[in-house]
N, C-alpha and C positions, 0 to 999 in steps of 0.2 A: 395944250392943244395936241402936241405930238403924242403925248402919253394916251389921250382920248382916241387918236387915230389908231395907235397900236392896239389898244384894248378892243376897239370895234372890229379891227382886222382879225384879232385872235378869236372873238366870238363867232364871226362869219365863218372862219376856217373850221372851228370846232363844230358848227352846225353842218357845214358841207361834209366834214369828215364822218360825223354820225350818220348822215344819210347815205354816204358812199359805203360805210361799213354794213349798214342794214341791207343794202342792195346786194353787196357781195355775199353776205351770209345767206341771203334767200337764194342766190344763184348756186352757191356751193351746195346748200342742203338739197336743192332740186336735182343736182347731179349725182349725189351719193353721200356716203358717210365720210366725214373728214377723219383723219387719224385721231386717236385719243390724246388728251392733254389736260392741263390744268383748267379749271373753269375760269372763263375770262370775266373781267369787270366790265361794266358799261363803258362805252367809248375808249377807255384805256386798253381794254382787252387783256393780254397777258404781259404788258410792259413790266409790271412789278414782279412777274414770275421769272424773269430772265436773270440767272445768277451773274454777279459781278466779280466774285472771288472764287478761286478753286473751281474754275468753270468746267473742267473735264469731270472731276468727281461729281459735281452738282448735277450736270446733265445725265451722268451715269446713273445716279439715284432715281432721276426722273424715268429713265429707260426702264429701270427695274420695276417701276410702278406701272407705267403705261404701255411698254412694249418697245420694239425696235424703231418705231416711228413715233415721234412725239410732236404734237401740233401746237402751235402758238399763233395767236392773232395779236399782232402788234399795231394797234390803232388802225385796223383794217388791212394790214400787210400780213399775208400768210407766211409762216416760217415753219419748217420741219427740221428736227434734228434727228439724224440717223445714228443709231447706237449699236449696230452690229455690223461686222465685216460683210456678212452675207447680204443684208439689205443694201449696203453701199455698193457692192458689185452688181446686185440686181438692178439698181436704179442708175448709178452713175457710169457703170461700164456697159452693161447690156442695152441701156437706153441712153447712151451718151449723147446722141443727137439732140435729144429733148432736154437733157440735164447739163448742157454745156454753157448756159447763159451765166452772166455775172450780175450779182446784185451791186449796184453802184449807188451809194447814198447821195443825198443832196449836197452834203459838205464835201464829198470827194469830187463831184462834178464842179462845184464852185472853185475848188482848188486846182482844177484842170488835170487831175490825176486819172480821169477815165480814158485818157489817151495812152496810158502806160499799158504795155503788152498784157500783163497779168490781169488787168481790169477790163480789157476790151471785151465788148460783146462778141459772141461767136458769129463769124461771118467772113466776108471777103477780106476786109482789113486785117482781122485777126489772123487769117491764114497767110497773108502777106508778111505779117510780123513774125509769125512762127517760122515761115521759110527763111526769113532774114536770120533768125536765131540759129537755125539748124546749119547755116553756112559755117558757123564757128563750133557749135556745140552739139551737133548731131553725133549719134553713136559712132559714125565713121570718121568724124573730125576730132573728137574729144582728145584722142592721143596726141594731137598736135600741141596740146597745152602742157603735156607733161614736163618739158624743160622748164617752163614757168613755174609749175607746181613744185618741182624738185628744188629750184633756186629759192623759192619762197620759203619752203621748209627749212633749208639750210641757213638762210638769213635768220630765221627765228632762233635756230640753235646758237648762232653767233651772238645774237642780242641777249639771249638768256644767260650765256656764259659771262658776259660783261655786265649785265644788269638783271640778276636773277630775282630781284624783289619787285620788279615792275611788270608783274604778270599781265594785269589788264592793259596796261599801255603796249606791251609787247604783242599781246593778241590782236589789239586794234591795228597796230602797224602791219602785222602779218596780213590781216584781212585786206587792208587798204592797198598794200603792195601787190597782192595777188589780183585784186580787182583792177587796179590801174594797169598792170601788165597785160592780163588776159583779155580785158575789155577794150582799153584805150591804146595799148601798145607802148605805154610810158613806163620807164624804169624810175622808180621813186628816187633812188639815191643820186642819179645824174641828171635826170630831166625835170625833177621837182624838188630841188633842195629846200625850198621854203615850205614845203608840204602844202602848197596851195590847193592842189587837186584833192588831197586827203581832207582838208578842211571843208571843201565843197561837198564831198561825198558824206561827210559827218553831217553837214547842214541838211542834205537831202534826207538822211535817215531820221534825224531829230524832228523834221517837220512832217514827214510822210506817216510814220508808224502810228502816232496818236490819232491821225485822221481816220485810219483804217479800223481803229478799235470801235466797236458798236457802243452807241450811247454816250459818247464823249462830248457831243455838241447838241444843243437844242434844235439845230437845223435838221438833224436826223429825224427827230420826232415830229417837228412841225416844218416840212419842206417849204411851205409857203413863205416863211420868213426870208428866204433867199431873194424874194422879190422886193423886199422893203429896203429903203435907203440905208446904207451903213452908218450914217450919221445920227440915226434915231437912237434915243436911249435904250440901252439893253442890247444893242446890235454890235457890241465890241467883237463878238465871236466872228461875225461876218468880216469885219475889218481885219482881224487876225488872219483869217484864211485868205483873204485877197492879198494882204501884204506877203504872206508866205508863198502865194502863187507867183508873185513877181520875183521873189528871191530864188525859188526853184527854177523858173525860166532863166534867170541870170546865170545860176550855176550850170544848167544844161548847155547854155550858149558858150560859157567859158570853157567847160570840158570839151565840148565839140571843137572849139577854136584851138585849144592846145593840142589835142590829138591829131586834128588834120594838119596843123603846122608841123608836128613831128613827123607825120607821114610825108608831107611835101618835101621836107628837108632830108628825108632818108634816115631819120633817127628812130622811127617806130618799129617795134618788134611786130612779128606776125601775131595779129590780134583780131578780135571781133570787129573793131572799127576799120582796120586795113582791109579786111575782106568785104565789109559793107561798102566802103568807098570804091573798091575795085569792081563791085557788082553794080554800081549805080548807073554805069553807062554815060553816054554823052548827050543825052536828050535834055536840052536846057529847060524845056517845059516841065520835065519831071524832077528837076534839080531841088526845088523847094519841098515838094512832097517827100522825096527821098531823104532829104536832110531831117525833116520832121520825124519821119519813121525811125531813122538811124538814132536820133536823140532818144526817142522813147524806148526803143528796144534795148539800147545800151544802159539807159538809166534803170530799166526794170532789172536787167541782169545784175548791175552793181548792187542795187538795193536788196534784191532777193538773196544773192550769193553772200554779200558781206554780212547781212544781219543773221542769217541762219549759220554760216561758218563761225561767226563770233559766238553764238550760242552754243554751238557744238564743241568748240575748243574750251570754253568755260567749263562745260561739263566733263570733258576729258580729264582736265586737271583735278577736278573734284573727285571723279570716280577712281582715278589712279591713287590719289592721296587717302581716300577712304578705304580702299581695298588693296592693301600692299601685297597680298597673296596673288592676286590677279596680275598686279604689275610685275611681280617676280617671275610668274609663269610666262608672260609675254617676253620678258628680257631673256629668260633662259632660251626660248625658241630663237630669239634674234641672235643670241650668242652662237648657237649652233649652226644657224643658217648663214648669217651675214659675216660673223666672226669679228674680231677686234680691230682689224686693219682697214675697214672701209665703213661707209654709211650705207643704210638701206636704199635700194633702188626699186623702181616699179617692176623690174624683172624678178624681184624676190617675192612678188605677190603670191604666186602659186604654192610656194614652199613655206608660207607662214600662216597655217590654218588658225592658230590660236590668236594671232594678231588680228586676223580677219574677224574672228569671232568676238574679240574685244570691241572692235569698231562697230560690228553689227549690234552687240548688246548695248552700246552707247546710244544708237539710234532708237532702240526699243525703250530703254530705261528712261530716256528723256526725249519726248517728241517736241522738237523745236516749235512746230506749229500745232499745238494741241487740238484746235478746232479747224485746222486747215484754212483755206480761203473759200468763202461761201459760193456755191453754185446758185443758179436760178433756173426754174423750169420755163421753157419757151411756150409750150402748149399744155392744156389740161392732160393729166395722166392718171394712172391707176396702179395701185400696188397692194396685193393681198386684200382686195375688196375695198380698199380706202381710196377716196378721191383726193387727188393732189392738183390744186388749181394752177392754171398758167400764172407765171410771175411769182411763184412761191419761192422764198429764200430757202435754200437747202444747205444746212450745216452738217458737218460730219465730225463725230467725236472720236478723233484719232487716238486721243488719250485712253479712251476706254478700250479700244482695240489692243492697245499695248499692255494693258492691265487685265487682260482676260485670263482667269486662272485655269481654264480649261485648255488653253493653248500654251500659257506660260506659267507652270506651277511656281508658287511663291513669287508672284510678279513684281513685288516691290524690291525684291533683292537684285543686286547687280551680279549676274552669274554668266560670264562668257561661255562656260562649259555647256550651257543649254543648246548652243549652236555647233557642238562637236559630236563626233561619233555617229552611231546608227539611229539613235533615238532623237532625232531632230524635231523641234516644235513643228506643228502643221503649217505655221504661217511665217514667212520671212518678212520682217518689218518693212523691208524695201517695197513689199507688195502694197503698202498703204501709206506710209509716211510721206510719199512724194505725190500723193493725190490719185485721182481716178480718171478713167475715160479719156476723152479728148483734152481734158484740162490737166493731165498728169504733168508734173514738172519736167520740162524738156531739158533741164540742166542736171538732172539726177545723176548721170554717168559722171560728169565733171565733179559734182559734189562728193560722190562716193570715192573717186580717185583721190581727190584733195585730202579728204579725212583720213584715208589709209596712209598716205605718205607722210602727213603731219604726225600722226600717232606713232608710226613706226619709227620715225627719226627721233622723236622725243623719248620714247621708251628705250631706244638703243643707247642713247647718250647720257640720259639724266635719271637720277632717283628723285621722285617727287614725293614730298612728305608733308604732313600737317604742320602748321606753324606752332610755335610755343609762345606761351604767355610771358609775362614779366618775371615770373618765378621759375621759368624753365620747364613748365609742365606743358605737355602736348595738348593742344586744343582739340575738343571733340567737334568734328565737322557735321553739318547737317545738309541733307538734300532738301531744299525748300525752294522750289521754283516759283518765280515771280509771276503774277498775272498780267499778261500783256499779249498782243497778237502773237509776237515771237517771244517764246518763254525763255527767260534767262535764269542763271542761278548766281548765288553770291560768289565772288571771286575772293578767296582768302590770300593772305601773304604766305603762300606755300614756300617751304624750303626746297629749293631746286639745286642739286649738286651733281657735278659730273660723276659718273659711276666709277671711273678710274682715270689714272693719269693718261692712259692711252686714249680714252674717249675724249678727254679735255684737249689733247694735242690734235685729234682729228678736227675738232671744231676750230681750234686756234688756227690751224692751217687754212681754214676757209676765209679768214679775215681779209686776206689779200685780194680776194675775188669780189668783195662787196664795196 
């Protein structure tokens, strides 16, 4: 009986979907030409044309075939993929008011993640959340986090000195330490000895990222399924999402409780949460709303910063090990500017052009979010004579921008030198890797500062080399990014050694401060 009900519901939904698709296509065609794209199948549209692996290169190939705007019909849902920097700026920057919406799938709504700052629709609540974020991470406030970033970088050095083979674990701890300190005001070593908050942050990451990947759940393709009872056969995905929602809310409540307790007892460092709590005011009627907003803003910050920082540091170790000449050039500059008797500081930034170029090339060579976070049009629009309907999902192929041979000759090569001297590339990767328009990543200044100090500290103290096999032969490393919303690379068992006895003593002297 239950199977018959499910089948009938599916047939009715498919019929309604077909009718809706026909109506939409008639409306779109009456307004003008849609951008070119693959020929859609009946009902399914272009669902089967969406690449699932090597997404950046696959969409880039479609751009070469159809143009800067490629149109897809996903079961009646219009989607456009932007394949050039110019088109991205023309639409997402110059028309940012209309292109600042967010596509939120049925599964994301069911999980309750549409309340996260990064996924909120453009409007009053989004502006309130953005203001709350800027209290701590605005360009005029980001320097306040430098002591935390510096402390985090040096703690990583200390860990690598004592545990040089646990690269993945050390990177994860670095990311968690920084997030806990800068967002929640908690020092991991003293305030969270059982790593309770670290485990909760990991729980959030493991649950959230798969939900944001397109096509992972049938609920995305057939949103009507969310209205069916979770006990029906085949509805296990709904039960999984509902269970995950409760876990996420429990983690958010616990993180909030721990950080507010630390603030109340005077143990909390200056952080995002301490500033949000101070900004709440005394209006009891607003207390619940403020608490909810604080939870969602801090959770967004932790998830976004931890996942992208993790990916960036994984790529740093790979790039350094794969390109010893670049590593040596950066170390020579650090030796000349910083010298052997101290560790790099933020004040050295202006005198380290090669290190800055190394970091900049990291962000171009490996774009952590190769397709960005999808935008959505608020109203009908037009670009180069093509009609773009309201409610269109707008994806941006950031990977393609980073591999444009006209802007970056030999784009697959890791070459920091391309960002030095007088013949600079026409495009700084920071212009696009952090997004566009009103949806540009508000934490970009913090992220750039973190990556600089982490890389400078590691390059100054350690030599990073490829691992060896059982016979003592050096392994050949590969740059092979994994397909996911946030793209990661394989973390090898690199050989990480202090560059000198002096470098080792510099780090050893830090141990008493951790």
